[in-house]
ROVEXVO-124186 format. One line per 8 residues: number of its first residue (from 1); for each residue y negated, x, z negated of N, C-alpha, C. Coordinates in steps of 0.05 Angstrom, whole numbers. Each point is the difference from the previous one (the first is absolute). Example, Ala and Ser with C-alpha at 12.3 -4.5 7.8 and 13.67 -1.06 7.14 Angstrom:
2
1	114 264 -156 -24 -18 0 -24 18 0; -21 -7 14 -24 16 -1 -22 -15 -14 .
END
This chain:
133
1	-1754 1640 -2587 -15 2 -19 -10 -19 -14; -18 -10 23 -15 -28 -16 14 -16 -11; 36 -4 7 10 -23 -10 7 10 -31; 0 23 -2 6 11 -26 -19 3 -22; -25 3 10 -25 -9 -11 -1 -29 -14; -1 -17 17 -6 -27 -7 25 -16 -13; 31 9 -3 13 4 -19 -2 8 -22; -19 23 -4 -4 12 -25 -27 -17 -12 .
9	-17 -7 14 -20 -16 -2 11 -34 -12; 20 -12 14 4 -21 -16 21 3 -29; 19 23 -9 16 4 -14 -23 15 -19; -19 10 2 -26 3 -16 -16 -25 -14; -11 -21 19 -9 -30 -6 28 -16 -14; 29 9 2 18 -16 -18 -3 13 -36; 1 28 10 -5 14 -25 -22 -12 -26; -20 6 13 -28 1 -6 10 -47 -15 .
17	2 -13 12 -4 -35 -4 23 6 -16; 19 24 -10 23 -14 -19 -14 10 -26; -12 28 8 -17 9 -26 -17 -17 -9; -15 -10 16 -15 -28 -15 11 -16 -16; 22 -17 8 9 -20 -20 9 8 -19; 23 26 7 3 14 -36 -21 12 -17; -23 6 13 -20 0 -15 -18 -16 -12; 9 -25 12 -24 -29 7 4 -11 -33 .
25	-18 -10 -18 0 -12 -19 8 -40 9; -14 -2 25 2 -23 14 33 -7 3; 21 27 10 24 6 5 8 -21 -34; -5 -5 -19 11 5 -23 -14 -28 -12; -16 -21 15 -12 -19 -8 8 -25 1; 15 1 26 18 -17 5 33 5 -3; 7 14 -13 30 0 -15 -6 8 -31; 19 -23 -9 9 7 -25 0 23 -18 .
33	-22 4 -22 3 26 -16 28 8 -11; 27 -17 1 19 6 -5 19 -8 20; -13 10 17 22 -7 32 28 27 -2; 16 -14 3 32 16 -8 1 28 27; -16 -9 11 -2 33 18 -35 4 2; -16 19 -7 -31 7 11 4 3 17; -23 -25 20 -15 10 23 9 22 17; -11 25 -30 -2 24 20 27 8 1 .
41	19 -8 -9 26 7 4 14 -9 27; -3 -21 -1 1 -16 11 -5 6 30; -30 10 12 -16 3 15 16 30 6; 3 18 -13 18 33 9 17 -10 2; 24 -13 -8 24 -6 15 4 -9 22; -20 -19 12 -4 -10 29 -14 11 21; -5 21 -17 -19 16 30 18 11 10; 24 14 1 18 8 21 5 -25 22 .
49	-9 -19 -11 11 -25 30 -30 1 10; -15 2 2 -26 -1 15 6 1 32; 18 29 8 3 5 33 12 -33 3; 25 0 -14 16 -19 15 -16 -28 -4; -13 -9 -22 -17 -22 5 -28 -4 26; -3 21 7 -23 6 24 11 -6 24; 31 6 -7 17 -1 35 0 33 6; -12 15 -12 9 27 11 31 15 -11 .
57	12 -23 -11 37 18 -3 14 -29 3; 20 5 16 17 -23 2 16 -9 -25; -7 9 -19 22 0 -29 -12 3 -16; 2 5 -28 -21 -5 -14 21 33 -14; -19 17 -12 12 24 3 23 0 -31; 9 26 -9 20 -2 -25 -20 -7 -20; -20 13 1 -18 -4 -28 -16 -30 -6; 1 -13 26 -7 -19 -4 17 -17 -11 .
65	21 -2 8 18 -24 -3 10 15 -36; 7 20 -6 -10 14 -36 -18 -13 -13; -18 2 13 -29 -19 -13 -1 -23 -8; 17 -19 19 1 -25 1 19 -5 -15; 20 13 4 22 -10 -24 -6 3 -27; -12 24 -1 -10 4 -30 -21 -18 -14; -10 -5 15 -31 -20 -9 22 -27 -1; 11 -4 14 16 -28 -3 17 -14 -15 .
73	7 30 -10 26 -4 -26 -25 0 -21; -20 12 3 -23 -5 -35 -8 -33 1; -2 -13 28 -6 -18 -11 18 -28 2; -3 -7 -34 18 -18 -14 -8 -29 2; -29 -11 1 -9 -28 -8 -11 3 28; -4 -33 1 -25 -8 23 -26 5 -3; -3 9 -19 -29 16 -11 -6 20 10; 23 19 -3 -1 25 14 -2 -2 25 .
81	25 -12 17 -2 -5 16 -28 -2 24; -23 -24 -19 -26 -9 10 -16 30 1; 2 8 -34 -16 19 10 7 28 20; 19 2 -7 7 20 33 -10 -7 25; 3 -23 10 -12 -16 22 -23 8 -3; -17 -12 -18 -32 10 -1 -7 24 -8; 20 19 -7 -12 29 19 7 11 15; 18 -8 12 9 4 35 -14 -7 18 .
89	-12 -24 -6 -21 -16 21 -19 18 -3; -13 8 -25 -19 15 -2 0 25 12; 16 18 0 11 23 9 -9 0 33; 28 -16 7 -5 -11 37 -26 -9 11; -19 -4 -7 -16 -18 -9 -23 31 18; 1 15 -17 -11 30 9 10 23 16; 26 -9 16 20 17 5 -15 -5 27; -7 -16 10 -12 -9 32 23 -23 7 .
97	-5 12 26 21 -30 12 36 15 0; 11 -28 -7 32 3 -7 10 -21 6; 26 -2 14 16 -22 0 14 -7 -30; -15 -25 -12 23 -17 -21 12 -16 11; 20 0 24 15 -5 2 22 22 -7; -1 21 1 13 25 -6 9 0 -28; -14 -11 -20 6 6 -25 22 -17 -4; 4 -28 2 34 0 -4 26 9 14 .
105	-14 28 16 30 3 12 1 32 -14; -15 7 -14 10 25 -14 22 -3 -18; 4 -15 -13 31 -11 -15 18 11 18; 5 -21 27 17 8 17 -2 18 12; -9 14 7 -2 22 18 14 22 -34; -7 1 -15 12 15 -17 25 -11 -17; 12 -15 1 19 -18 1 5 -7 -30; -21 -19 -10 -5 -11 -29 2 -30 12 .
113	17 -20 -24 1 -25 2 -34 -22 -9; -15 27 -12 -27 -24 -10 -12 2 19; -16 -23 -4 -18 -5 26 -34 4 -5; -17 11 11 -31 2 -8 -14 -19 28; -23 -16 -23 -17 -7 29 -19 7 5; 1 -10 37 -22 16 19 -25 -13 -22; -19 25 0 -24 5 -17 -18 -3 19; -18 -16 -1 -28 5 17 -28 -7 -18 .
121	-26 0 25 -23 -1 -27 -2 -32 -5; 9 -10 7 2 -25 -15 22 -16 -20; 17 19 -4 28 -7 -12 -10 -13 -30; 12 -28 -5 -3 -1 -23 25 9 -12; 2 19 -20 17 18 -16 21 -21 -14; -12 -16 -11 8 -26 -19 23 1 14; -3 -14 21 22 -21 20 15 19 22; -10 27 0 10 16 18 30 9 -13 .
129	-3 7 -28 21 9 -17 26 -21 0; 0 -20 3 17 -18 4 22 8 21; -6 3 18 25 14 20 9 23 6; -18 22 -24 13 21 -2 -24 19 -12; 10 22 -14 -6 21 -2 1 -1 -29 .
END
């Protein structure tokens, strides 16, 4: 029973962090107001990836794959990708401990050919998007 309780507490903390990002005006301050994908929508699309990024799942869920693919299809310019990176960086900073090296693995596990950068707390998004995303 203690395991279920701690799992519930972790999930509750993750959901609170996601709600904070979605409702935070700060999340919009760092992203262009004319971003191709609004930060709120991007955050919701990548939410199913959290268990994979935190190491709780060996592979990303179908919902994670679907969300990442849909967002990637909407990111047409370098500016779009930089804005998306900044949004993800902020959202991930509130989730807790995650493995940034798992981010580039999402498309591979999902069978997609596009690339995603490993996004860390100190990632320079203007440079990170050169290699993918």
